[in-house]
N, C-alpha and C positions, 0 to 999 in steps of 0.2 A: 612772519613768513609762513605760508601754507602751501599745500600740494597744488600743482597747477590745475587739478580738476576743480578747485574751488576759487579760481581767479575771478570769475564773473560774480560769485557771491560776495567776496570780500570787496570787490570794486564797487558793488551796489551799495555798500554800507557808508561810503564817503567818510571813513574814520579820520582822514587827514583834515577834513573841514570841521569835524566836531572836536578834535583834540589836536592841539598844536604840537608839531614835531613828530607826527606819526607818519611813517612810510610803509606801504604794504609791498610785499614781494612774494615770489613763489619759487618752489624747487620742483624738479621733474617728478611726475607721478610714477610710482613703482608698485601698482596694484597687481597682485597675482603673479609677480615675477620676483626674482631675488631682490632683497631689500637694498636701498641705497646706503652706501657706507658713509661713515663720518667724514672720511677723507674726501669723498665726492661732494658731500654737503658743504664742506669747508671751501671747496673750489667754487661752488655756487655763491656762497656768502661773500667771497672775495670780490665778486663782480660788483658788489654794492659798496666797496670801500669808500669811506668819506661821506656816505649817505646816512650813517647812523652812529650812535655812541654805544648802543647795546642792541642785541638782536634776540628776538623771541621766536622760536620755531615751534609750530603746532603740527603734530602728526599722529598717525596711528602706529601700526607695527611695521611700517614700510621703511623705517630708518634703523640701521644696524649700528649699535653704539659700543660694541665690545672689540673694536679693532685698535684701541689704544690711542686714537687721535683726539687731541684736545680741541674742543670747539671754542676755546678762548673766551671771548666776550659774549658768547651766545648761550641762551638758556633754552633747553629742549623740553617742551611739554609733550610727553609721549603718552597718548591715550590708548587704552585697550582697543578701541575702535574709533577711527577718525570721524564716524558718523555721530559720536557724542558731541561734536561741535554744533549739531543742528537740532538735537532733541535729547531729552533726559535719557540716561543710560538704561533705565528700566524699560522705557519704550523700545529703544533699540534692541536690547537683549531679548525682550518679549517677542519681537518679530524674528530675531535670529533663532530663538528656541523653537519657533514654529516652522523652521525650515525655509525662511525667506532669504532671498539674495537681494541685498540692499543696493540701490543705485541712486546716483545724483545726476542732474542735467549735464554737468561737465564731463563725466565719464561716458554718458550715453552719446554725447556729440562725437566721441572718438571710438565707439564700440567696435566698429569694423577693424580699425587699426589694432585695438587691444586683442581681438580674437586672432588676427593675423600674426601678431607678435608671439602669441602662444603656440602658433604652428598648427591650429585646428582648422579643418574644414567643417561644414555644417554637421555632418554625421558625427564626427569626433566631438564637436562642441556639445551637441545634444546628449551624447553619452556621458561626457565629462560632467556637465552641469546637472544632468538628470539623476546622477547617482546620489547626490546629497541635497538637492534643492527641490522644494515643493512648489515654489512660486517666486515670481519677480515682484519686488516692492520698490516703487519709486518714491524717494523722499523729495517731494516737489518743493524746491526752494523758491519757485516763481521766476527764476531767470532762465534765459534761453528760449528763443522763439520756436524752435523745432523739437522741443523736449518730448512732447507727446507722440509726434511722428517717429522720432528715434526710438522711443520706448516701445511703440507698437511694432516697429520693424525688428527690434532685438527679440521681443517676445515671440513673434512669428518665426524668427530664425531658430530659436531654441524650442519652440512648441511648448511653452510653459504658461500657466495661468498668471494673472497679474492683479495687483491692486495699487492704489495711490494713497500716500499719506501727505496731506498738505502741511508741511512744516514751516514754510516761509523762511525768512532770514532773520526774524526778530530774535529767536533764541541765540543764533550765531552772534548777532549784534550784542545782546546782553552778556553772552559768555565773554566776548572780547572786551567789552566795556568794563565788565567786572574785573577782568584781568588787568586792564590798563589802569583802572582806579587803584587796584591793589598795588600795582607797580608804582604809581604816583605816591601812594601812601608810604611805601617803603623808602622812597628817596626824599620825601618831604616831611619827615617826622617832626621837624622843628618849626613847622609853620604855625600860624596862628591857631590857637586851640579851638576857637569857634569854627574856623574853616576845616580843621582836621576832624572835628566831631561831625560836621556836615558831610564830609567826604565818606566817613565811615557809615553814617546813616544812609547815604546814597548807595554805598556798596552793599549794605545789608538789604536795602530795598530792592536792589537789582537781583540779589540772590533769591529773595522771596518771590519777586516777580517772575523769575525763571521757573520756579516750581509751579506758580499759578498758571503760567502760559502752558506748561506741560499738562497740567490738569485740563486746561481748555481744549487741547488737542484730542483728549480722550473723552470729553463730555459730549453726550448726544441729546441732552435734554435742554431746551431753550431757556427755561427759568434758571437752571443751574449755570448755564453759560453766562447769562446776564449777571448773575451773582458773582461769578468768578471774575468777570471783566471789571465790575465795580470794585472788587477786592484788590485787583492789580493796580487800579488808579489810586485807590486809597493808600496802598503801600508805597507807591512811588512818589506821590505828590502831597499826601496828608491834607486834602482840601477840607475847607469848612462846609462847603456845599457841593453835592454831587447828585446830578439828575441823569436819568437814562430814559429816553422815549423811543420805544420800538416802533417801526413803521412796517406796514404790510401792504404792498402794492401802492405805496404812497399815502396810505391812510394811517393816522396815528393810533397806537394802542394805548394801554394804560401807562402813565408815567410812573417811574420808580425813583424813589429818593433814598439816599443813604441815611437821611435823618428822619425824624418824626414827620409823618405825612401832613401834620397840621402846622408845621413850622415854616412852610414855604407858600409863596403866592401862587394860586392856581393858574394865573396868567402865564406862568413859565411854560406850561404844556402847550398853550397856543403859540407862544413865541418859538419854541423848539420845532413845532410841527411845520412851520413855514420856512425854517432855516434851510438854505439851499447852497451853502458854500462848503468848501473842504474844511476850513477852520476860520475862527474869528475870535479876537480878544473880547472878553466880557467888559461891560461898562465900568466895573470896579477897577479894572486894570490889574487884577490879581488872579486872573484865570483865563479860560478859553473854552470855546465850543468846538466840537469835532463831529464830522459826519463819518459813520461807519458804512463804507461802501465796498461792495464786492460784485464783480461782473456787471459793472455799470448800473447797479441798483443800490439806492440808499436804504440800508436795513434799519438804521437807528441813528439818533442824534444824542450826543452827551454834552453836558455842561459841567466843567470842573472849575470851581471858583473859590476864592479866599484860600489859596494855597499857603502852606506854612512858611515858605521861603520865596516870596515874590521877587526877590532880587535875582533869582535863577529862572524867571518866567520863560525866557526865550529858549535856554537849553531844555527846560522841561517840555516846552511846546514841541521842539524838535524830537525829543524822545517819544512824546505821545503820538506824533505823526508817524513814527517808525513802528510802534507797536499796534496802532489802530488797525492796520491791515490784517494782522493775524487775528485780532479780535473779531473783525468783520467776517473773516474766513470761517472762524469757529462758529459764529452765529449762523452763518449761511449753511454750514454743514449740519448744524443741529436741526434747522428747519427742513432741510432736504431729508435728513434721516427720519424725522417725525412724519414727513409726508410719505416717504417710502414705507415706514412702519404701518401707517394707516392703509396705504394701498395694499401692502402685503396682508394685513388683517382682512381686508375686503376680499382679496384673492383667495385666502384660506377659507373664508366663509362661503364664497362662490364654489370653491372646489368641494367643500363638504356637502353643499347643496347638490352639486353635480354628481357626487359619489352616491348620495342618497337616491337621486333620480336613477342613476345607473343600476343601483341595487334593485330598485323597484322594477326597472326594465328587465333585468336578468330574471327576477322572480316571475314576471309576467311571461317572459320568453320561455322559461321552464314549464310554466303552466300550459302555455300554448303547445309546446312540444309534447307534453303528456296528453293533452286533448287531441292533438293530431295523431299520436300513436293509437289512442283509443278509437278515433274515427277510422284510421287505417285498418285496425283490427276488425272493426265492425264491417267495413267494406269488404275486407278479405273473407270473413266468414260468410257474408251475404253472397259474394261471388262464388265461393266454394259450394254453398247450398244451391245456388242457381245452376251451376254447372252440373252438379251431381243429380239434381232433381229431375232433369230432363230424361236421362237414360233410365233412372230408377222408376220414374213415372210411366215410361213406355213399357218397361218390364212388368210393372204391376198391372197395367192395363192388359198386356198380353196374357199374363198369368190368370187374371180374373176371367178373361174370355175363355181361356182353356178350361178353367174350373167349371164355368157354366155349360160349356159344350160337353164336358165329361158327365155332369149331372143329367143333362138331357139324354145322352147316349145310355147312361146307366138306367134311366127310367124306361126307355124303350126296350132295353134288354130285359129288365125285370118283368115287363108286361108282355114279353115275347112278341114285340111288334117291330124289333130292329130289323132293318133290311140291309142288304149288301151296300146299297148306295149311301145309307146313313153311316156305316162304318168307314167307307172310303172317304166320305166328306169329312168325318171327324179326323181321320188319320192325316188328311191333307192340311186341315186347320192346325192340328197338333204339331205337324212338322214346321209350318210357318211360325206358329207361336213360340215353339221351342227355339228356333233359330233367332227370332226376335228377342226373346228373353236372354239367350246366350250372348248375342251381340251387345246388348245394352249392359249386361253385367260385366262383360269384358271392358266396355267403354268406361263404366264406373270404376273398375279396378285400375284402369290406366290413369284416370283422373286422380284417384286417391294416391297412386304411386307418384305421379307428378307433383301432387301437393306435398307429399312427404319430402320430395327432393328440394322443395323451396327452403326447408330448414337446413341451410348450409352448415350450420354449426354442429350437425350430427357427426359422429365419429367417422372419419374416413379411414381408408386402409393405411397401413404403415408405409412410411417412406421407403423407397429403394432406388437404386441406381438403374437407369434403363436408357437405351438408345432411343432418342426422341423420334427420329424418322421412321424406324421400323414399327414403333408403337402407333403412330398416327396412320401409317399405311394399313395396319391391321384393322383399325376403325373404319377406314375407307372401304377396305375389302368386305367387311361385314355388311356394309350398307350398299354395296355395288349393285346387287340384283334390283333393288328398288330404284336406285339412281339411273341404272341402265335402261329402265323402262321408258325413260324420257330422253335417252341418248345424251346424257350430261357427261362431259369430259372433265375430269379432275386432274389438275397439275399440281404436284407437290414438289416445291423447291426447298430442299433441306439437306444440309451436308450430313453424310453418313456418320461422321465422327462426333456429332453433337451428343453428349451424354450428360444427363442431369440427375440429380437426386431429389425426388419429389414423390407425389402421390399419383400414379398413372391412372387410377380410376377417375380422378377429377378431370384429367384431360380428355378421357373417353366421353364423359358427360358433356364437356365443352364442345368438342368437335361433332359429336352425334347431334346435338341440338342445333349447331350452326348448319350442318349439312342438311338435316331434315327441314330446317326453316327455309333454306334455299329451295329444296325440292317441293315443299308444300306450298309456300307463298311466293318465293322469288320466280319460280318457273311455272306458276299456275297459268294454264291455258297455252303453254309453250311445249314444243316437243323436242327441243334441244337447247343446249347452252354450255357454258364452261364455268368452272370454279378454280381459282388460283390460290394456293396456300404457300406463302413465302415465309421461311423461318431463318432467323439469324441469332447468333449468340455473341453479344458484344458487351464488354465490361461487366461480366457476370450477370447479364440481364438477357432474358429470352424475349426477342421481338418477333411477333407473329402478325402477318398481314393476310387477312382473309377477304377475298373479293369474288363476286359473281357478276354476271352480265344479265341478271334477271330484270324483273319489272321495276325494281327499286322501291323506295318508301316515300310517300308524300311528305313534304316538308312539315306539315302540321302534326304528323304522327311521330317524327323523330324524337322529340323530348319525352315520349311515353313508351318507347319500344321496350324498355327494361322494366316497366311497371308490371306487377303480377296480374294475370288474366287479361292483359291487353292483347287483342288479336284483331286482324282485319278480316278474318274468316271464321266465324263461330261454328261453322259446319265441320271444318277439318282441323282446327287448332284449339288448344286449351288456353293459350295465352300465358303459359308458364315456362316455355322453353328458354326464351331470352332472359327472363328473370332468373332462372336457374344459372345460366351462363354468367350473368352479372354478379350474382352472389358468390359463386365459386371463385371468380377472378378477384373480386374486391376483398371478400372476407377471409377466404381460405388461403389464397395465394398472394395476398397483399399486393396485387397488381392494379393496373388501370386498363379500361377498355373504352373506346369511343367509336362512334359510328358516323360515317359520311355517306350520303345518298342523295340522288336526284331521281324523281319519278321517270321511269323508262330507261335509266342508265345504270341499273344495278346498284350494288351496295358494297361498302368497304368498311371492315372492322379492323382497327389497329389495337393490338394487345401487347402490353409490356409487363413482364413478370420478373421481379428481381429474385434471383435464386438464393441470396444470402438471407432473405427475410422469411423464407418458407419454413 
């Protein structure tokens, strides 16, 4: 008698056909809820009155035996874990120690009812299982058509990772068969000594086979799996001849023999290679051939001949047919693992190659960045030299001309030939030359000053709290005489109570350059226009919208408007104003600025400055 979670597994073993007088039954599962009492178990057993002479119950910790109820003719085999029925306790304990929650097909078929019985919704179930469980592990016994779908649904319900251990039912069969044989031995101690010895040898062989099957489940190397399979068959059947022929996509590999390779006929390999049946008796009548088949593919063929007890050939054949499936599964798993291992090794090699390529690309990228920086610096210096060279050259020319005129006048004066007209001509030239020199020196000074402003990382004034609207209004007022010369209306929409802590000088530079840019370039050739400045303070961020209805910016120029020395009018602009604005907003104020414009439709600058990052 077993838990009803294992009904399909025990039914698949057909123990009643292998052993006379065996009846299988089940008791209600009590997983994760209070254990079933001995009295309740007794009531279940009574339902089978007359169907047995003795009852053996196999369970985990789900049966409570300290309630004083006598189970009478029943023997209770209470395992620490009911999963020990399907695999060696070291394997089960190993998964449990790693935080696995073990499941079987029978329990998964009713998982929704189990969760409902515990009173959990999805959130409570995830919290309950997630506190102590790292993953869900399916002990796949091979029964149940919807096992994988149920497993996937349950894993998604709990949002936990999964893995699958293909245990099959062979261990379960060997476990119960060993128990049955031990039971038979205990009630038939007076049987024929030869039969008794044989039963003991079979029992010992089953115990050894169990250990070997456990080893198979953990072995991932194909040659070792083949060796363990052959050891299992040697332990169980003591054959005089044992051959193993692996097949790869229908093509035979190298035949393996448990005996000296010189002691068998090489034709056996050819004979096994064309074998296409599930099993067949050998010509000697003392053995059989088997196909190791998994997922509709024949993986190997075995021949077991000259067994030690040919009178038990049919039971041996039935036993072999039951364990050959787990052997085929282990062989298939080893091949899949080796294939995955090779693929993983290839992926690792590809990743290493990609990483090396990525490192080379990063190095090249860094070199390109440095080269671009140097090119930018060279262009910047060239632009500065070009911009300053013009006014300086004009000043030098004017000064040189003034010097020549002065020498000429001095010569006339020394020779006492200077006339009034010579002096008047000189004074007129000197006045024009002086004005020209002064204007170009002032132009040079303005260029140097603007160039210095490009270095936004220079120390700015200390932070202080100030009212934003009044500060911007002062900047507008200071520029109003120049702006009014073109009848430009400025509308400032900013709430009086907006007060920020920042560097007011930086905002003076921003708005001065924006306003002058509109005056010089936006309204070039126009005698009127308007500028709208809208300011909002939302979520600790200053949002500024600056718009004019000037001539706008050509689409081709938009990507370059923040570049240093880029200007559409070399006569009136230095090309540094918008570059200064950009550097202050991005580098000093940690903000963002973008520009939208269409030629003939004015310009719009959107500026966002987070106050917490300044």
